[in-house]
Z-matrix of the N, CA and C atoms (Angstrom, degrees):
N
C 1 1.469
C 2 1.528 1 110.93
N 3 1.352 2 115.63 1 -43.37
C 4 1.461 3 119.64 2 -179.61
C 5 1.528 4 111.52 3 -65.12
N 6 1.340 5 115.84 4 -42.12
C 7 1.461 6 119.26 5 178.67
C 8 1.518 7 110.99 6 -65.14
N 9 1.328 8 116.64 7 -36.69
C 10 1.464 9 120.43 8 177.19
C 11 1.523 10 111.11 9 -63.74
N 12 1.338 11 117.05 10 -39.50
C 13 1.461 12 121.37 11 178.93
C 14 1.525 13 110.41 12 -64.16
N 15 1.318 14 116.97 13 -42.07
C 16 1.466 15 120.69 14 177.89
C 17 1.528 16 110.62 15 -63.11
N 18 1.332 17 116.47 16 -41.14
C 19 1.468 18 120.04 17 178.49
C 20 1.530 19 110.92 18 -63.97
N 21 1.329 20 116.59 19 -40.33
C 22 1.465 21 120.41 20 179.27
C 23 1.535 22 110.19 21 -62.77
N 24 1.333 23 117.12 22 -46.51
C 25 1.458 24 121.16 23 179.34
C 26 1.527 25 110.70 24 -60.33
N 27 1.341 26 115.97 25 -48.40
C 28 1.462 27 120.34 26 -175.22
C 29 1.524 28 111.73 27 -65.17
N 30 1.331 29 116.96 28 -50.65
C 31 1.462 30 119.56 29 -174.81
C 32 1.528 31 112.39 30 -72.89
N 33 1.323 32 117.64 31 -27.78
C 34 1.462 33 119.77 32 174.17
C 35 1.519 34 110.35 33 -66.16
N 36 1.340 35 116.10 34 -46.67
C 37 1.465 36 120.51 35 178.22
C 38 1.530 37 110.35 36 -63.89
N 39 1.334 38 116.90 37 -41.28
C 40 1.463 39 121.06 38 179.29
C 41 1.523 40 111.17 39 -61.89
N 42 1.335 41 117.01 40 -41.15
C 43 1.470 42 121.05 41 179.17
C 44 1.527 43 110.50 42 -62.07
N 45 1.337 44 116.85 43 -41.82
C 46 1.456 45 120.01 44 177.26
C 47 1.521 46 110.99 45 -63.86
N 48 1.343 47 116.15 46 -39.54
C 49 1.459 48 120.03 47 179.12
C 50 1.514 49 112.15 48 -62.64
N 51 1.319 50 116.91 49 -45.09
C 52 1.464 51 121.17 50 179.02
C 53 1.524 52 111.29 51 -65.98
N 54 1.344 53 115.61 52 -37.61
C 55 1.465 54 119.56 53 177.41
C 56 1.535 55 110.86 54 -63.92
N 57 1.347 56 116.14 55 -45.08
C 58 1.465 57 120.51 56 179.73
C 59 1.523 58 110.65 57 -63.12
N 60 1.330 59 116.27 58 -39.27
C 61 1.466 60 120.28 59 178.94
C 62 1.526 61 110.61 60 -64.34
N 63 1.333 62 116.47 61 -46.54
C 64 1.463 63 120.34 62 178.66
C 65 1.514 64 112.71 63 -63.54
N 66 1.320 65 116.66 64 -39.25
C 67 1.464 66 120.94 65 -179.93
C 68 1.521 67 110.75 66 -63.11
N 69 1.336 68 117.15 67 -40.98
C 70 1.462 69 119.62 68 -179.24
C 71 1.526 70 112.10 69 -71.77
N 72 1.325 71 117.14 70 -32.21
C 73 1.471 72 119.87 71 173.31
C 74 1.524 73 109.66 72 -62.95
N 75 1.333 74 115.91 73 -46.43
C 76 1.463 75 120.94 74 179.12
C 77 1.532 76 110.95 75 -61.32
N 78 1.328 77 116.05 76 -45.22
C 79 1.468 78 120.39 77 -178.90
C 80 1.522 79 111.45 78 -64.47
N 81 1.337 80 116.14 79 -35.46
C 82 1.468 81 119.61 80 179.63
C 83 1.527 82 110.92 81 -63.63
N 84 1.314 83 116.52 82 -46.57
C 85 1.465 84 119.90 83 -175.41
C 86 1.531 85 113.05 84 -79.81
N 87 1.319 86 118.12 85 -16.67
C 88 1.467 87 120.24 86 178.36
C 89 1.529 88 112.68 87 -98.35
N 90 1.329 89 116.76 88 -5.99
C 91 1.462 90 120.48 89 176.56
C 92 1.523 91 109.04 90 -82.26
N 93 1.308 92 118.66 91 131.52
C 94 1.483 93 120.74 92 -179.73
C 95 1.516 94 112.16 93 -54.72
N 96 1.324 95 115.86 94 141.23
C 97 1.469 96 121.01 95 -178.40
C 98 1.523 97 112.14 96 -60.72
N 99 1.327 98 117.15 97 -22.53
C 100 1.469 99 120.64 98 179.54
C 101 1.531 100 111.79 99 -71.94
N 102 1.322 101 116.54 100 -22.83
C 103 1.462 102 120.62 101 179.47
C 104 1.529 103 109.23 102 -88.60
N 105 1.317 104 115.13 103 73.03
C 106 1.468 105 120.29 104 -174.53
C 107 1.524 106 112.60 105 -65.92
N 108 1.335 107 117.48 106 -31.70
C 109 1.463 108 120.74 107 -178.49
C 110 1.525 109 111.30 108 -63.44
N 111 1.344 110 116.92 109 -48.11
C 112 1.452 111 120.47 110 -179.47
C 113 1.525 112 111.52 111 -68.99
N 114 1.321 113 117.14 112 -38.94
C 115 1.466 114 119.83 113 179.30
C 116 1.525 115 110.63 114 -63.75
N 117 1.327 116 116.79 115 -37.02
C 118 1.463 117 120.91 116 177.58
C 119 1.536 118 110.38 117 -66.24
N 120 1.335 119 115.90 118 -38.37
C 121 1.466 120 119.60 119 179.03
C 122 1.516 121 111.17 120 -66.33
N 123 1.336 122 116.82 121 -43.70
C 124 1.467 123 119.68 122 178.80
C 125 1.521 124 111.14 123 -65.84
N 126 1.323 125 116.93 124 -34.51
C 127 1.459 126 120.93 125 177.71
C 128 1.532 127 110.18 126 -64.66
N 129 1.333 128 116.21 127 -40.51
C 130 1.468 129 120.91 128 176.97
C 131 1.523 130 110.81 129 -62.92
N 132 1.331 131 116.56 130 -42.34
C 133 1.462 132 120.94 131 179.55
C 134 1.527 133 111.50 132 -65.91
N 135 1.333 134 116.44 133 -30.43
C 136 1.462 135 120.42 134 177.81
C 137 1.527 136 111.32 135 -67.96
N 138 1.322 137 117.24 136 -16.08
C 139 1.467 138 122.13 137 174.31
C 140 1.529 139 110.43 138 -95.10
N 141 1.335 140 116.15 139 -42.10
C 142 1.461 141 120.70 140 -174.88
C 143 1.531 142 112.57 141 -68.16
N 144 1.318 143 117.72 142 -40.10
C 145 1.470 144 120.11 143 -177.68
C 146 1.532 145 111.74 144 -65.27
N 147 1.356 146 120.12 145 -45.95
C 148 1.474 147 118.46 146 175.09
C 149 1.529 148 113.06 147 -59.92
N 150 1.338 149 116.52 148 -33.42
C 151 1.465 150 119.20 149 175.77
C 152 1.534 151 109.67 150 -64.72
N 153 1.347 152 115.72 151 -36.84
C 154 1.460 153 119.99 152 175.95
C 155 1.516 154 111.63 153 -64.03
N 156 1.338 155 116.66 154 -38.38
C 157 1.467 156 120.67 155 177.35
C 158 1.528 157 110.20 156 -64.07
N 159 1.337 158 115.95 157 -38.76
C 160 1.467 159 120.22 158 176.53
C 161 1.530 160 110.61 159 -63.68
N 162 1.339 161 116.58 160 -41.68
C 163 1.463 162 120.41 161 176.91
C 164 1.529 163 110.72 162 -63.33
N 165 1.320 164 116.38 163 -35.44
C 166 1.462 165 121.19 164 178.55
C 167 1.527 166 110.48 165 -60.32
N 168 1.320 167 115.93 166 -34.22
C 169 1.465 168 121.23 167 -177.38
C 170 1.530 169 112.81 168 -84.75
N 171 1.338 170 117.43 169 -3.25
C 172 1.462 171 120.72 170 -175.39
C 173 1.528 172 113.34 171 -55.63
N 174 1.340 173 120.36 172 -47.90
C 175 1.476 174 118.51 173 178.33
C 176 1.529 175 113.47 174 -58.88
N 177 1.329 176 116.63 175 -35.89
C 178 1.466 177 120.31 176 178.86
C 179 1.528 178 110.70 177 -69.58
N 180 1.336 179 116.28 178 -37.61
C 181 1.467 180 120.52 179 178.79
C 182 1.527 181 110.93 180 -68.18
N 183 1.338 182 116.96 181 -39.55
C 184 1.463 183 120.88 182 176.83
C 185 1.527 184 110.84 183 -62.33
N 186 1.332 185 114.64 184 -39.84
C 187 1.463 186 119.39 185 -179.03
C 188 1.521 187 111.26 186 -69.02
N 189 1.327 188 116.43 187 -39.59
C 190 1.474 189 120.16 188 -174.89
C 191 1.524 190 112.07 189 -77.60
N 192 1.350 191 117.19 190 -45.15
C 193 1.463 192 119.97 191 -172.03
C 194 1.524 193 114.02 192 -95.04
N 195 1.332 194 117.68 193 -35.19
C 196 1.469 195 120.11 194 -177.91
C 197 1.520 196 112.79 195 -106.53
N 198 1.339 197 116.24 196 -1.95
C 199 1.461 198 121.56 197 -179.91
C 200 1.529 199 111.93 198 57.87
N 201 1.322 200 115.87 199 36.17
C 202 1.463 201 122.08 200 177.79
C 203 1.526 202 108.47 201 -108.99
N 204 1.308 203 115.36 202 123.57
C 205 1.463 204 120.80 203 179.76
C 206 1.519 205 109.17 204 -107.11
N 207 1.320 206 116.42 205 114.37
C 208 1.453 207 120.36 206 178.78
C 209 1.523 208 110.37 207 -69.17
N 210 1.325 209 117.28 208 147.83
C 211 1.468 210 119.75 209 175.34
C 212 1.522 211 110.74 210 -56.16
N 213 1.301 212 116.14 211 140.77
C 214 1.461 213 120.87 212 -174.78
C 215 1.529 214 113.28 213 -56.85
N 216 1.347 215 119.76 214 -44.75
C 217 1.477 216 118.78 215 178.92
C 218 1.526 217 112.46 216 -59.04
N 219 1.332 218 116.59 217 -39.46
C 220 1.465 219 120.43 218 179.61
C 221 1.519 220 110.24 219 -69.32
N 222 1.321 221 116.32 220 -41.96
C 223 1.462 222 121.67 221 179.68
C 224 1.531 223 111.52 222 -57.34
N 225 1.333 224 116.06 223 -50.20
C 226 1.459 225 121.02 224 -177.67
C 227 1.528 226 111.32 225 -65.68
N 228 1.330 227 116.17 226 -44.36
C 229 1.460 228 118.74 227 -177.76
C 230 1.529 229 110.86 228 -70.43
N 231 1.322 230 117.38 229 -31.66
C 232 1.468 231 121.55 230 176.68
C 233 1.531 232 110.02 231 -60.94
N 234 1.325 233 117.00 232 -46.66
C 235 1.467 234 120.39 233 178.37
C 236 1.523 235 110.91 234 -63.60
N 237 1.334 236 115.72 235 -39.95
C 238 1.463 237 119.98 236 177.62
C 239 1.529 238 110.76 237 -61.15
N 240 1.339 239 117.94 238 -41.09
C 241 1.458 240 121.07 239 -177.69
C 242 1.525 241 111.70 240 -70.92
N 243 1.333 242 117.96 241 -38.27
C 244 1.469 243 120.80 242 175.91
C 245 1.521 244 109.59 243 -61.13
N 246 1.337 245 116.03 244 -43.38
C 247 1.473 246 120.71 245 176.78
C 248 1.521 247 110.79 246 -59.64
N 249 1.324 248 116.32 247 -44.70
C 250 1.464 249 121.78 248 -176.38
C 251 1.519 250 112.18 249 -68.67
N 252 1.326 251 116.51 250 -44.26
C 253 1.468 252 120.41 251 -172.57
C 254 1.527 253 113.41 252 -88.86
N 255 1.336 254 117.19 253 -50.89
C 256 1.470 255 120.14 254 -173.17
C 257 1.522 256 111.88 255 -82.10
N 258 1.336 257 117.09 256 -49.02
C 259 1.461 258 119.60 257 -172.60
C 260 1.527 259 112.75 258 -81.77
N 261 1.329 260 117.17 259 -45.05
C 262 1.464 261 119.31 260 178.29
C 263 1.526 262 111.27 261 -82.35
N 264 1.333 263 116.29 262 -52.37
C 265 1.459 264 120.55 263 -175.48
C 266 1.514 265 113.91 264 -65.67
N 267 1.341 266 116.29 265 -52.04
C 268 1.469 267 120.96 266 -177.16
C 269 1.522 268 111.79 267 -89.22
N 270 1.340 269 116.70 268 -56.19
C 271 1.461 270 120.80 269 -174.09
C 272 1.511 271 114.32 270 -61.05
N 273 1.335 272 116.53 271 -43.72
C 274 1.468 273 120.45 272 179.75
C 275 1.533 274 111.42 273 -98.71
N 276 1.325 275 116.61 274 6.48
C 277 1.473 276 124.97 275 170.90
C 278 1.535 277 113.39 276 61.68
N 279 1.326 278 116.61 277 31.68
C 280 1.459 279 118.62 278 176.80
C 281 1.524 280 111.51 279 -67.69
N 282 1.325 281 116.33 280 -24.82
C 283 1.457 282 120.06 281 178.95
C 284 1.531 283 111.40 282 -64.73
N 285 1.345 284 115.96 283 -21.06
C 286 1.466 285 121.06 284 176.52
C 287 1.519 286 110.71 285 -91.50
N 288 1.327 287 116.02 286 -41.59
C 289 1.465 288 120.69 287 -174.84
C 290 1.526 289 113.23 288 -78.37
N 291 1.341 290 116.98 289 -26.37
C 292 1.474 291 120.91 290 179.45
C 293 1.527 292 107.58 291 -114.18
N 294 1.318 293 118.72 292 110.06
C 295 1.471 294 122.21 293 -172.54
C 296 1.526 295 114.83 294 -56.73
N 297 1.339 296 117.71 295 -35.45
C 298 1.462 297 120.26 296 -175.48
C 299 1.533 298 112.69 297 -95.47
N 300 1.334 299 117.43 298 10.93
C 301 1.472 300 120.06 299 -178.37
C 302 1.532 301 111.23 300 -60.39
N 303 1.324 302 116.53 301 -37.89
C 304 1.461 303 120.96 302 178.87
C 305 1.521 304 110.97 303 -59.88
N 306 1.334 305 116.49 304 -39.09
C 307 1.465 306 120.21 305 -179.77
C 308 1.533 307 110.76 306 -70.76
N 309 1.332 308 116.78 307 -31.93
C 310 1.468 309 119.81 308 174.80
C 311 1.523 310 109.61 309 -60.66
N 312 1.327 311 116.43 310 -44.17
C 313 1.462 312 120.92 311 -179.77
C 314 1.522 313 111.32 312 -66.18
N 315 1.328 314 116.67 313 -39.15
C 316 1.468 315 120.25 314 179.66
C 317 1.525 316 111.72 315 -70.68
N 318 1.324 317 117.65 316 -18.39
C 319 1.462 318 120.94 317 173.89
C 320 1.522 319 110.72 318 -87.44
N 321 1.333 320 116.55 319 -35.56
C 322 1.469 321 121.09 320 -176.80
C 323 1.525 322 112.76 321 -77.16
N 324 1.337 323 117.26 322 -38.26
C 325 1.467 324 120.00 323 -174.69
C 326 1.530 325 113.86 324 -63.26
N 327 1.350 326 120.72 325 -40.41
C 328 1.467 327 118.58 326 179.81
C 329 1.527 328 113.98 327 -67.71
N 330 1.328 329 117.66 328 -19.17
C 331 1.471 330 119.57 329 173.57
C 332 1.525 331 108.96 330 -63.29
N 333 1.339 332 115.65 331 -44.67
C 334 1.465 333 120.92 332 176.43
C 335 1.526 334 110.76 333 -66.39
N 336 1.336 335 116.51 334 -43.15
C 337 1.466 336 120.58 335 -177.39
C 338 1.526 337 111.88 336 -66.01
N 339 1.332 338 116.90 337 -36.44
C 340 1.473 339 119.77 338 176.64
C 341 1.520 340 110.24 339 -63.35
N 342 1.338 341 116.34 340 -42.17
C 343 1.467 342 120.73 341 178.07
C 344 1.530 343 110.77 342 -63.71
N 345 1.334 344 116.44 343 -38.70
C 346 1.474 345 119.87 344 176.34
C 347 1.518 346 109.87 345 -64.09
N 348 1.340 347 116.57 346 -38.04
C 349 1.465 348 120.41 347 175.58
C 350 1.518 349 111.12 348 -59.52
N 351 1.325 350 117.24 349 -41.15
C 352 1.469 351 120.57 350 176.08
C 353 1.533 352 110.20 351 -59.69
N 354 1.339 353 116.21 352 -42.96
C 355 1.466 354 120.31 353 -178.80
C 356 1.521 355 111.73 354 -64.68
N 357 1.337 356 115.78 355 -40.57
C 358 1.473 357 119.65 356 178.98
C 359 1.520 358 110.25 357 -62.11
N 360 1.334 359 116.36 358 -47.21
C 361 1.462 360 119.92 359 -179.62
C 362 1.527 361 111.08 360 -64.23
N 363 1.329 362 116.68 361 -42.26
C 364 1.469 363 119.85 362 178.87
C 365 1.526 364 111.04 363 -61.73
N 366 1.350 365 116.24 364 -36.08
C 367 1.454 366 120.33 365 178.78
C 368 1.516 367 113.17 366 -70.77
N 369 1.344 368 116.61 367 -27.95
C 370 1.468 369 120.57 368 179.59
C 371 1.520 370 112.41 369 -77.98
N 372 1.324 371 117.18 370 -16.09
C 373 1.467 372 121.29 371 -179.32
C 374 1.524 373 109.22 372 -84.44
N 375 1.309 374 115.88 373 79.35
C 376 1.464 375 120.59 374 -174.59
C 377 1.526 376 112.51 375 -68.17
N 378 1.343 377 116.65 376 -47.84
C 379 1.460 378 120.34 377 -172.51
C 380 1.526 379 112.71 378 -111.09
N 381 1.330 380 115.58 379 11.83
C 382 1.461 381 119.83 380 -178.86
C 383 1.528 382 108.89 381 -120.85
N 384 1.290 383 117.11 382 133.05
C 385 1.457 384 120.94 383 177.17
C 386 1.525 385 109.73 384 -69.01
N 387 1.322 386 116.52 385 135.93
C 388 1.460 387 121.28 386 -177.61
C 389 1.525 388 110.91 387 -58.25
N 390 1.321 389 116.63 388 -38.11
C 391 1.461 390 120.84 389 -177.73
C 392 1.526 391 112.86 390 -68.39
N 393 1.345 392 117.16 391 -16.20
C 394 1.468 393 120.91 392 -179.90
C 395 1.528 394 112.76 393 -88.79
N 396 1.323 395 116.97 394 -8.36
C 397 1.461 396 121.24 395 -177.83
C 398 1.522 397 109.86 396 -85.33
N 399 1.320 398 116.04 397 137.26
C 400 1.460 399 121.06 398 178.96
C 401 1.523 400 110.40 399 -58.62
N 402 1.324 401 117.07 400 134.20
C 403 1.468 402 120.71 401 -175.01
C 404 1.530 403 112.43 402 -59.67
N 405 1.359 404 117.00 403 -29.42
C 406 1.462 405 119.75 404 -179.21
C 407 1.528 406 111.84 405 -67.22
N 408 1.326 407 116.87 406 -25.41
C 409 1.467 408 120.11 407 176.02
C 410 1.524 409 109.68 408 -63.37
N 411 1.327 410 116.35 409 -44.89
C 412 1.463 411 121.00 410 178.05
C 413 1.525 412 110.97 411 -67.79
N 414 1.318 413 116.57 412 -44.19
C 415 1.463 414 120.42 413 -176.68
C 416 1.523 415 111.37 414 -63.18
N 417 1.337 416 116.54 415 -46.29
C 418 1.475 417 119.85 416 -179.16
C 419 1.525 418 110.30 417 -66.73
N 420 1.337 419 117.17 418 -43.02
C 421 1.470 420 120.07 419 -178.90
C 422 1.524 421 110.76 420 -65.72
N 423 1.338 422 116.68 421 -45.32
C 424 1.467 423 119.68 422 -179.54
C 425 1.516 424 111.87 423 -62.86
N 426 1.329 425 116.59 424 -44.23
C 427 1.468 426 121.01 425 179.40
C 428 1.528 427 110.74 426 -63.47
N 429 1.330 428 116.78 427 -44.53
C 430 1.468 429 120.97 428 -179.43
C 431 1.524 430 111.26 429 -65.60
N 432 1.335 431 116.98 430 -39.42
C 433 1.464 432 120.36 431 -179.59
C 434 1.527 433 111.01 432 -64.08
N 435 1.342 434 117.11 433 -46.00
C 436 1.464 435 121.02 434 179.39
C 437 1.528 436 110.79 435 -64.14
N 438 1.332 437 117.12 436 -40.41
C 439 1.464 438 120.68 437 179.25
C 440 1.522 439 111.02 438 -64.96
N 441 1.332 440 116.65 439 -40.73
C 442 1.457 441 120.79 440 179.00
C 443 1.526 442 111.18 441 -63.54
N 444 1.329 443 116.74 442 -42.56
C 445 1.470 444 120.50 443 178.77
C 446 1.524 445 110.69 444 -63.44
N 447 1.342 446 117.29 445 -36.87
C 448 1.461 447 120.58 446 176.56
C 449 1.516 448 112.24 447 -63.19
N 450 1.336 449 116.31 448 -38.10
C 451 1.471 450 120.57 449 178.05
C 452 1.520 451 110.29 450 -67.27
N 453 1.332 452 116.62 451 -44.62
C 454 1.468 453 119.60 452 179.38
C 455 1.532 454 111.30 453 -63.78
N 456 1.336 455 116.91 454 -33.09
C 457 1.464 456 119.32 455 176.61
C 458 1.523 457 110.48 456 -64.53
N 459 1.312 458 118.18 457 -39.59
C 460 1.464 459 120.84 458 177.18
C 461 1.521 460 110.93 459 -66.40
N 462 1.336 461 117.42 460 -34.35
C 463 1.469 462 120.51 461 173.32
C 464 1.532 463 110.06 462 -59.58
N 465 1.358 464 115.34 463 -42.66
C 466 1.465 465 120.88 464 -179.92
C 467 1.531 466 110.76 465 -63.55
N 468 1.334 467 116.62 466 -43.84
C 469 1.458 468 120.07 467 178.00
C 470 1.529 469 111.01 468 -62.77
N 471 1.325 470 116.77 469 -39.76
C 472 1.465 471 120.77 470 178.20
C 473 1.532 472 110.55 471 -63.00
N 474 1.343 473 116.68 472 -41.00
C 475 1.460 474 121.36 473 177.59
C 476 1.528 475 110.70 474 -61.77
N 477 1.349 476 116.20 475 -46.72
C 478 1.468 477 120.24 476 -179.60
C 479 1.528 478 111.58 477 -64.08
N 480 1.327 479 116.92 478 -37.57
C 481 1.464 480 120.19 479 179.48
C 482 1.517 481 111.53 480 -70.81
N 483 1.337 482 116.66 481 -36.96
C 484 1.459 483 120.86 482 -177.22
C 485 1.518 484 112.15 483 -70.95
N 486 1.323 485 116.23 484 -44.13
C 487 1.466 486 119.52 485 -172.24
C 488 1.534 487 113.49 486 -103.20
N 489 1.326 488 118.21 487 -23.74
C 490 1.455 489 120.63 488 -177.47
C 491 1.526 490 113.47 489 -115.49
N 492 1.351 491 116.27 490 -3.05
C 493 1.481 492 121.49 491 177.99
C 494 1.524 493 112.09 492 54.12
N 495 1.338 494 116.66 493 45.73
C 496 1.466 495 120.74 494 -176.25
C 497 1.530 496 113.20 495 -88.80
N 498 1.320 497 118.16 496 -12.31
C 499 1.467 498 122.86 497 178.35
C 500 1.530 499 112.05 498 57.25
N 501 1.337 500 116.94 499 39.43
C 502 1.453 501 121.16 500 178.71
C 503 1.523 502 111.56 501 -70.10
N 504 1.326 503 116.81 502 -30.22
C 505 1.459 504 120.81 503 179.87
C 506 1.524 505 112.37 504 -92.03
N 507 1.319 506 115.43 505 9.40
C 508 1.468 507 122.06 506 175.61
C 509 1.533 508 112.03 507 50.91
N 510 1.355 509 114.63 508 51.86
C 511 1.460 510 118.79 509 177.42
C 512 1.529 511 111.75 510 -84.89
N 513 1.338 512 115.53 511 -4.88
C 514 1.452 513 120.02 512 176.08
C 515 1.527 514 109.14 513 -145.73
N 516 1.317 515 116.73 514 161.10
C 517 1.460 516 121.18 515 179.84
C 518 1.523 517 109.73 516 -73.84
N 519 1.346 518 116.23 517 170.75
C 520 1.468 519 120.23 518 179.83
C 521 1.525 520 111.91 519 -68.15
N 522 1.325 521 116.82 520 -15.00
C 523 1.467 522 120.59 521 176.02
C 524 1.520 523 111.92 522 -89.29
N 525 1.353 524 116.47 523 -2.48
C 526 1.462 525 120.07 524 177.38
C 527 1.517 526 114.62 525 95.00
N 528 1.336 527 118.10 526 6.97
C 529 1.463 528 120.95 527 179.29
C 530 1.531 529 109.68 528 -83.90
N 531 1.352 530 118.76 529 120.19
C 532 1.471 531 121.07 530 -178.42
C 533 1.528 532 111.30 531 -66.38
N 534 1.333 533 115.50 532 139.58
C 535 1.462 534 119.88 533 172.96
C 536 1.524 535 109.05 534 -79.25
N 537 1.326 536 115.74 535 153.70
C 538 1.455 537 121.16 536 -175.41
C 539 1.523 538 109.81 537 -121.93
N 540 1.345 539 115.95 538 142.37
C 541 1.459 540 121.40 539 173.79
C 542 1.515 541 113.10 540 68.11
N 543 1.332 542 116.29 541 -141.32
C 544 1.445 543 121.60 542 -175.30
C 545 1.524 544 112.67 543 -62.86
N 546 1.327 545 117.58 544 -28.16
C 547 1.463 546 121.41 545 -179.54
C 548 1.524 547 111.52 546 -60.42
N 549 1.347 548 116.27 547 -30.01
C 550 1.462 549 120.40 548 179.75
C 551 1.529 550 111.88 549 -72.05
N 552 1.339 551 116.49 550 -16.95
C 553 1.464 552 120.77 551 -178.02
C 554 1.521 553 113.09 552 -97.57
N 555 1.341 554 117.27 553 -9.42
C 556 1.461 555 120.63 554 -170.79
C 557 1.528 556 113.13 555 -59.77
N 558 1.331 557 117.07 556 -43.42
C 559 1.467 558 119.56 557 -176.84
C 560 1.523 559 110.86 558 -65.94
N 561 1.336 560 117.42 559 -47.02
C 562 1.458 561 120.97 560 -178.86
C 563 1.519 562 111.63 561 -63.61
N 564 1.335 563 116.30 562 -47.15
C 565 1.463 564 119.37 563 -179.63
C 566 1.534 565 111.09 564 -67.05
N 567 1.330 566 116.33 565 -34.86
C 568 1.467 567 119.68 566 176.30
C 569 1.512 568 111.57 567 -64.49
N 570 1.349 569 116.75 568 -40.00
C 571 1.462 570 120.95 569 177.83
C 572 1.528 571 111.05 570 -63.59
N 573 1.341 572 116.45 571 -44.61
C 574 1.462 573 120.50 572 -179.74
C 575 1.533 574 110.96 573 -64.77
N 576 1.327 575 115.87 574 -38.41
C 577 1.473 576 119.71 575 179.83
C 578 1.527 577 111.23 576 -66.30
N 579 1.344 578 116.82 577 -47.33
C 580 1.464 579 119.54 578 -179.61
C 581 1.528 580 111.26 579 -67.68
N 582 1.341 581 117.05 580 -31.59
C 583 1.460 582 120.76 581 175.22
C 584 1.528 583 110.09 582 -61.82
N 585 1.328 584 116.05 583 -45.51
C 586 1.458 585 120.59 584 178.33
C 587 1.523 586 110.94 585 -64.72
N 588 1.331 587 116.81 586 -38.34
C 589 1.458 588 121.55 587 -179.88
C 590 1.528 589 111.19 588 -62.85
N 591 1.355 590 116.62 589 -44.13
C 592 1.458 591 120.65 590 178.65
C 593 1.518 592 112.11 591 -62.03
N 594 1.353 593 116.12 592 -43.14
C 595 1.463 594 120.15 593 177.74
C 596 1.520 595 110.78 594 -64.10
N 597 1.326 596 116.57 595 -38.96
C 598 1.466 597 121.36 596 179.37
C 599 1.526 598 111.12 597 -64.20
N 600 1.333 599 116.73 598 -41.38
C 601 1.459 600 120.54 599 177.81
C 602 1.530 601 111.10 600 -59.86
N 603 1.339 602 115.46 601 -40.48
C 604 1.461 603 119.89 602 -178.50
C 605 1.523 604 111.48 603 -68.30
N 606 1.331 605 117.61 604 -44.02
C 607 1.471 606 118.96 605 -177.30
C 608 1.539 607 111.15 606 -70.80
N 609 1.334 608 117.64 607 -32.87
C 610 1.467 609 120.10 608 176.01
C 611 1.531 610 109.80 609 -65.91
N 612 1.330 611 116.03 610 -44.07
C 613 1.469 612 119.97 611 176.74
C 614 1.532 613 110.25 612 -60.44
N 615 1.326 614 116.62 613 -41.70
C 616 1.469 615 120.88 614 -179.93
C 617 1.521 616 111.14 615 -64.77
N 618 1.319 617 116.42 616 -39.60
C 619 1.468 618 120.96 617 -179.78
C 620 1.532 619 111.07 618 -58.34
N 621 1.324 620 116.41 619 -46.91
C 622 1.464 621 119.97 620 -178.97
C 623 1.529 622 111.25 621 -75.32
N 624 1.336 623 116.80 622 -26.93
C 625 1.466 624 119.98 623 178.71
C 626 1.523 625 111.17 624 -68.57
N 627 1.338 626 116.60 625 -35.45
C 628 1.466 627 120.44 626 178.55
C 629 1.527 628 110.13 627 -64.03
N 630 1.331 629 116.92 628 -33.50
C 631 1.460 630 120.48 629 177.53
C 632 1.517 631 112.00 630 -63.09
N 633 1.334 632 116.77 631 -31.62
C 634 1.467 633 121.15 632 179.59
C 635 1.527 634 111.37 633 -86.55
N 636 1.336 635 116.21 634 -33.30
C 637 1.464 636 120.95 635 -177.92
C 638 1.527 637 108.91 636 -141.31
N 639 1.336 638 118.57 637 104.78
C 640 1.475 639 121.35 638 -179.05
C 641 1.529 640 113.58 639 -60.18
N 642 1.342 641 116.96 640 -21.08
C 643 1.473 642 120.91 641 -179.86
C 644 1.530 643 112.07 642 -93.98
N 645 1.314 644 117.15 643 18.45
C 646 1.473 645 122.50 644 -175.47
C 647 1.523 646 112.47 645 -51.94
N 648 1.329 647 118.36 646 -46.41
C 649 1.462 648 121.02 647 -174.15
C 650 1.529 649 113.17 648 -72.58
N 651 1.326 650 117.26 649 -15.88
C 652 1.467 651 118.78 650 177.13
C 653 1.528 652 111.50 651 -67.66
N 654 1.334 653 116.88 652 -21.16
C 655 1.471 654 120.38 653 178.86
C 656 1.528 655 112.15 654 -67.26
N 657 1.338 656 117.00 655 -15.68
C 658 1.460 657 120.65 656 -176.10
C 659 1.537 658 112.42 657 -98.11
N 660 1.306 659 116.72 658 2.80
C 661 1.452 660 119.81 659 -178.48
C 662 1.534 661 110.39 660 -78.14
N 663 1.333 662 115.91 661 129.05
C 664 1.461 663 121.15 662 -179.43
C 665 1.532 664 108.98 663 -74.05
N 666 1.330 665 115.69 664 133.56
C 667 1.457 666 121.19 665 -178.00
C 668 1.520 667 110.81 666 -101.31
N 669 1.317 668 115.34 667 142.66
C 670 1.457 669 122.17 668 174.52
C 671 1.521 670 108.09 669 -102.00
N 672 1.325 671 115.86 670 118.88
C 673 1.474 672 120.20 671 -175.03
C 674 1.548 673 111.25 672 -79.93
């Protein structure tokens, strides 16, 4: 049953990826040659979506070549996030058509990052059983790890905006008009807030999950095959 669930998650996400790739190929060739801006965007998506498909296969590649088996909860949620961000958000351009799509991603990603934080901590506990560690150690570490990754992501967006003028932090309108004062900070602060919210949702869920299953955090331990 568990293997079937993993197959359903993987092949569903893969189908969306292939659909998004095909759609952008079609859109590229049906867009008039005079519309160079849109053709350039579709050409970029024709590169980004296959890269997303490669990322989708990362857990399988780790398992096959490095004999590393990711924890099942992380594996499933990772595929879900690739589907949400790369195939729906980027490939099918929902991030453009739905104004708050970016905030959805900034809320969803720290859930995955918090779980990865649990895995890192569980892996560092060489001579200590995971079930013997105080749950607050996992909760604080997972929350801090996800928050730190959110900060580094904003550093990356700042770098791209400074040197590549990509406007990832939305410091100017789509027409090129710079925002002034607090309005220029809204996107960055909104991203940091939703990042914290996603991490908070995960640690609260983990807190109550430990009450039902004291071995909850052992599910996040990376296995060596």
